[in-house]
C-alpha positions as CSV (number, residue, x, y, z in Angstrom):
1,M,2.0,-24.8,-9.8
2,C,5.3,-24.9,-8.0
3,V,5.6,-21.1,-8.0
4,T,2.1,-20.8,-6.7
5,L,2.7,-23.3,-3.9
6,I,5.9,-21.6,-2.9
7,K,4.1,-18.2,-2.6
8,T,1.3,-19.8,-0.7
9,N,3.6,-21.6,1.7
10,L,5.5,-18.4,2.3
11,L,2.3,-16.6,3.2
12,L,1.2,-19.4,5.5
13,L,4.6,-19.4,7.1
14,L,4.4,-15.7,7.7
15,M,1.0,-16.0,9.3
16,S,2.2,-18.8,11.4
17,T,5.2,-16.8,12.5
18,V,3.0,-13.9,13.5
19,L,1.0,-16.2,15.8
20,W,3.8,-18.4,17.2
21,C,7.0,-16.3,17.0
22,R,8.9,-14.7,19.9
23,A,10.0,-11.6,18.2
24,Q,11.2,-8.5,20.1
25,T,8.6,-6.0,20.9
26,N,9.1,-2.2,20.5
27,C,8.8,-1.1,24.1
28,R,8.8,2.6,23.0
29,V,5.1,2.2,22.0
30,F,4.2,2.3,25.7
31,T,4.1,5.5,27.7
32,D,3.6,4.2,31.3
33,S,6.5,2.7,33.3
34,C,4.6,-0.4,34.2
35,H,4.2,-1.6,30.6
36,I,7.7,-0.5,29.6
37,K,9.3,-2.5,32.4
38,A,7.1,-5.5,31.5
39,C,8.0,-5.2,27.9
40,L,11.7,-5.1,28.6
41,L,11.4,-8.3,30.7
42,Y,9.3,-9.9,27.9
43,N,12.0,-9.1,25.4
44,E,14.7,-10.5,27.7
45,A,12.7,-13.8,28.0
46,N,12.8,-14.1,24.3
47,S,16.6,-14.3,24.3
48,F,16.4,-17.7,26.0
49,A,15.1,-21.0,24.7
50,Q,11.4,-21.3,24.7
51,G,10.2,-23.2,27.8
52,S,13.5,-22.9,29.6
53,Q,13.6,-21.9,33.3
54,K,15.1,-18.5,32.5
55,S,12.6,-17.7,29.8
56,Q,9.6,-18.6,32.0
57,Q,11.1,-16.7,34.9
58,Y,11.3,-13.5,32.9
59,Y,7.8,-13.9,31.6
60,D,6.6,-14.4,35.2
61,S,8.5,-11.3,36.2
62,A,6.8,-9.3,33.4
63,I,3.4,-10.5,34.6
64,R,4.2,-9.6,38.2
65,T,5.5,-6.2,37.0
66,C,2.4,-5.4,34.9
67,P,-0.5,-7.9,35.3
68,D,-2.2,-6.3,32.3
69,Y,0.6,-7.2,29.9
70,A,-1.4,-9.8,27.8
71,E,1.5,-10.9,25.6
72,A,3.4,-12.2,28.6
73,W,0.4,-14.2,29.8
74,R,0.2,-15.8,26.3
75,A,3.9,-16.4,25.9
76,I,4.3,-18.2,29.3
77,S,1.4,-20.5,28.3
78,I,2.9,-21.9,25.1
79,P,5.4,-24.4,26.6
80,Y,2.7,-25.9,28.7
81,L,0.6,-26.4,25.6
82,K,3.4,-28.1,23.7
83,R,4.2,-30.4,26.7
84,G,0.5,-31.4,27.1
85,D,-0.1,-29.6,30.4
86,Y,-3.4,-28.2,29.1
87,Y,-4.7,-27.2,32.5
88,T,-1.8,-24.8,33.1
89,W,-1.8,-23.6,29.5
90,R,-5.5,-22.7,29.8
91,K,-5.0,-20.9,33.1
92,Y,-2.4,-18.5,31.5
93,L,-4.0,-18.2,28.1
94,D,-7.4,-17.4,29.5
95,K,-6.0,-14.4,31.1
96,A,-4.4,-13.2,27.8
97,V,-7.8,-13.7,26.1
98,L,-9.6,-11.7,28.8
99,L,-7.1,-8.8,28.4
100,K,-6.9,-8.8,24.6
101,P,-9.7,-11.0,23.0
102,R,-9.1,-9.6,19.5
103,L,-5.5,-10.9,19.6
104,F,-5.9,-14.2,21.4
105,L,-9.4,-15.5,21.2
106,G,-8.9,-17.0,17.7
107,I,-5.6,-18.6,18.9
108,R,-7.4,-20.3,21.8
109,G,-10.1,-21.6,19.6
110,W,-7.6,-23.0,17.2
111,C,-5.7,-24.7,20.0
112,L,-8.8,-26.2,21.4
113,F,-9.5,-27.7,18.0
114,K,-6.0,-28.9,17.3
115,F,-4.6,-30.1,20.6
116,L,-7.7,-30.9,22.7
117,R,-10.2,-31.9,20.0
118,D,-12.7,-29.7,22.0
119,Y,-14.9,-29.0,19.0
120,E,-17.7,-27.2,20.9
121,G,-15.2,-25.0,22.8
122,A,-13.3,-24.2,19.6
123,L,-16.6,-23.3,17.8
124,H,-17.6,-21.0,20.7
125,D,-14.3,-19.1,20.6
126,L,-14.1,-18.9,16.8
127,R,-17.7,-17.7,16.5
128,S,-16.9,-15.0,19.0
129,F,-13.6,-14.1,17.3
130,D,-15.4,-13.9,13.9
131,T,-17.9,-11.4,15.5
132,L,-15.1,-9.3,16.9
133,T,-12.7,-9.3,13.9
134,A,-14.4,-10.7,10.8
135,F,-11.5,-13.3,11.0
136,H,-8.6,-10.9,10.6
137,P,-6.1,-12.6,10.7
138,S,-8.0,-15.5,9.2
139,Y,-5.7,-18.4,9.5
140,S,-4.8,-21.0,12.2
141,G,-1.7,-20.5,14.3
142,D,0.2,-23.1,12.3
143,G,-0.9,-21.6,9.0
144,N,-2.5,-24.8,7.7
145,Y,-6.2,-23.7,7.7
146,H,-8.4,-20.8,7.2
147,L,-10.5,-20.6,10.4
148,Y,-13.7,-21.3,8.4
149,I,-12.2,-24.7,7.5
150,V,-11.4,-25.3,11.2
151,M,-15.1,-24.5,12.0
152,A,-16.2,-26.8,9.2
153,I,-14.2,-29.7,10.6
154,C,-15.5,-29.0,14.1
155,H,-19.1,-29.2,12.9
156,R,-18.4,-32.3,11.0
157,E,-16.9,-34.1,14.0
158,L,-19.9,-33.1,16.0
159,G,-22.2,-34.6,13.3
160,N,-23.5,-31.2,12.1
161,Y,-23.0,-31.8,8.4
162,Q,-25.1,-29.0,7.1
163,Q,-23.2,-26.5,9.1
164,A,-19.9,-28.1,8.1
165,F,-20.7,-27.7,4.4
166,H,-21.7,-24.1,5.1
167,Y,-18.3,-23.3,6.5
168,F,-16.5,-25.3,3.9
169,S,-18.3,-23.1,1.3
170,L,-17.1,-20.0,3.1
171,G,-13.6,-21.3,3.4
172,I,-13.3,-22.6,-0.1
173,D,-15.9,-21.4,-2.6
174,S,-16.0,-17.9,-1.3
175,I,-12.2,-17.7,-1.2
176,V,-12.0,-19.0,-4.8
177,A,-14.6,-16.4,-5.9
178,Q,-12.9,-13.5,-4.2
179,Q,-9.2,-14.3,-4.4
180,G,-8.7,-17.3,-6.8
181,E,-7.9,-20.9,-6.5
182,K,-4.3,-20.4,-5.3
183,W,-5.6,-19.1,-1.9
184,V,-7.4,-22.3,-1.1
185,G,-5.5,-24.3,1.6
186,L,-3.3,-27.2,0.6
187,S,-5.7,-29.8,2.1
188,D,-9.0,-28.1,2.1
189,Y,-10.6,-30.0,-0.7
190,L,-9.4,-33.2,0.9
191,H,-11.2,-32.5,4.1
192,R,-14.4,-31.6,2.3
193,A,-14.2,-34.7,0.2
194,V,-14.0,-36.8,3.4
195,T,-17.0,-35.0,4.7
196,K,-18.9,-35.8,1.5
197,M,-17.8,-39.4,1.7
198,R,-19.3,-39.6,5.2
199,T,-22.6,-38.3,3.9
200,K,-22.5,-40.9,1.0
201,D,-22.1,-38.2,-1.7
202,Y,-19.5,-40.3,-3.4
203,A,-19.6,-38.5,-6.7
204,G,-19.1,-35.1,-4.9
205,A,-16.3,-36.5,-2.9
206,L,-14.4,-37.8,-5.9
207,L,-14.9,-34.4,-7.6
208,D,-13.3,-32.7,-4.6
209,L,-10.5,-35.1,-4.6
210,E,-9.8,-34.3,-8.3
211,R,-9.8,-30.6,-7.3
212,Q,-7.4,-31.5,-4.5
213,I,-5.0,-33.3,-6.9
214,K,-5.0,-30.1,-9.1
215,R,-4.3,-28.0,-6.0
216,Y,-1.7,-30.2,-4.4
217,D,-1.3,-33.9,-5.1
218,N,1.4,-35.1,-2.8
219,Y,-0.6,-36.4,0.1
220,A,-1.1,-40.2,0.6
221,E,-4.5,-39.4,2.1
222,I,-5.9,-38.1,-1.3
223,Y,-5.5,-41.6,-2.9
224,Y,-6.4,-43.5,0.3
225,Y,-9.8,-41.8,0.5
226,Q,-10.2,-42.0,-3.3
227,G,-9.6,-45.7,-3.0
228,L,-12.1,-46.2,-0.2
229,I,-14.8,-44.4,-2.2
230,L,-14.1,-46.5,-5.3
231,Q,-14.4,-49.6,-3.1
232,L,-17.8,-48.3,-1.9
233,M,-18.8,-47.9,-5.5
234,H,-17.7,-51.5,-6.3
235,R,-14.8,-50.3,-8.5
236,N,-12.2,-52.5,-6.8
237,K,-9.7,-52.6,-9.6
238,E,-9.4,-48.9,-9.7
239,A,-9.5,-48.7,-5.9
240,L,-6.5,-51.1,-5.7
241,T,-4.4,-49.0,-8.1
242,T,-5.2,-45.8,-6.2
243,L,-4.5,-47.4,-2.8
244,Q,-1.2,-48.7,-4.0
245,K,-0.3,-45.1,-5.0
246,A,-1.3,-44.0,-1.5
247,R,1.0,-46.7,0.0
248,A,3.9,-45.5,-2.1
249,L,3.5,-41.9,-1.0
250,A,3.0,-42.8,2.6
251,G,6.1,-45.0,2.5
252,T,8.2,-42.0,1.5
253,G,6.7,-39.7,4.1
254,H,4.3,-37.8,1.8
255,H,1.2,-37.5,4.0
256,L,-0.5,-35.1,6.4
257,N,1.6,-34.8,9.6
258,D,2.2,-32.5,12.5
259,I,5.0,-32.6,15.1
260,Y,2.5,-32.2,18.0
261,C,-0.6,-34.2,17.2
262,E,-2.5,-36.3,14.7
263,M,-4.0,-34.1,12.0
264,P,-7.7,-34.2,10.8
265,D,-8.1,-37.1,8.3
266,E,-4.5,-38.2,8.6
267,V,-4.0,-41.9,7.7
268,F,-1.2,-44.3,8.5
269,I,0.4,-47.1,6.6
270,D,-1.5,-49.8,8.5
271,D,-4.8,-48.1,7.4
272,I,-3.7,-48.2,3.8
273,D,-2.5,-51.8,4.0
274,M,-5.9,-52.9,5.5
275,A,-7.7,-51.1,2.7
276,I,-5.5,-52.8,0.1
277,K,-6.3,-56.2,1.5
278,A,-10.0,-55.4,1.4
279,A,-9.7,-54.3,-2.3
280,Q,-7.8,-57.5,-3.2
281,A,-10.1,-59.9,-1.4
282,P,-12.9,-59.9,-4.0
283,M,-10.4,-60.3,-6.8
284,R,-9.0,-63.6,-5.5
285,P,-10.3,-66.7,-7.5
286,K,-12.7,-68.9,-5.6
287,R,-11.4,-72.3,-4.6
């Protein structure tokens, strides 16, 4: 399992690098002076820290030199996204999408999902991106999710459970059938289990959590949601044991997390502590 996870993580890191990195561009691919000059300025920007005044100035110069250089529009937008200035980020990235939708439409959709929780906007972009490219590349910019999983979570948060399960099936079952279990995302079964829990399919949710444990078992969230479901099924003793395992994992930092924003279905120690108290309450002897 460890070897499989290492290979999978390297692949996801590579995909994330493709979408987020500031690698040098080969300016010799261009034949016109406008794009060559812009490309050289773009490469110079990449030699400075991302978001620094120098870096942004060079990207701005690249845009002024060649307004059709989509990569510079996209690159200048990233620091605004990371700083929470979504208005300015969107102003720049929209121009990149307009110029090269096949490259940047999927990225915008993922960002709308991750940073703004704009589920309708994300779905609009991702459906269009799917039509253009058949989801190639098919993963989110951070490498965490196949874009079908992103669409599934968007539909779930909008209350469209039938559509959510449709996209979970595309992002999980179809992947397993075509490429094997090792290509399923490290938290995909967990997110589908939470969706099943919300629709009161407790048996189905527990089954997906068992699949999640086999796929990757080091998230506190797995045992937290397992504990909640067992409580709902009036299996409080089992629930308490499971929740205590979630508490131990969370206490050592083994949980869903992201440096920029809260992740889908992420839980916190306070959530787990409240669930433990709820599981313990019926077990206390009556006075």
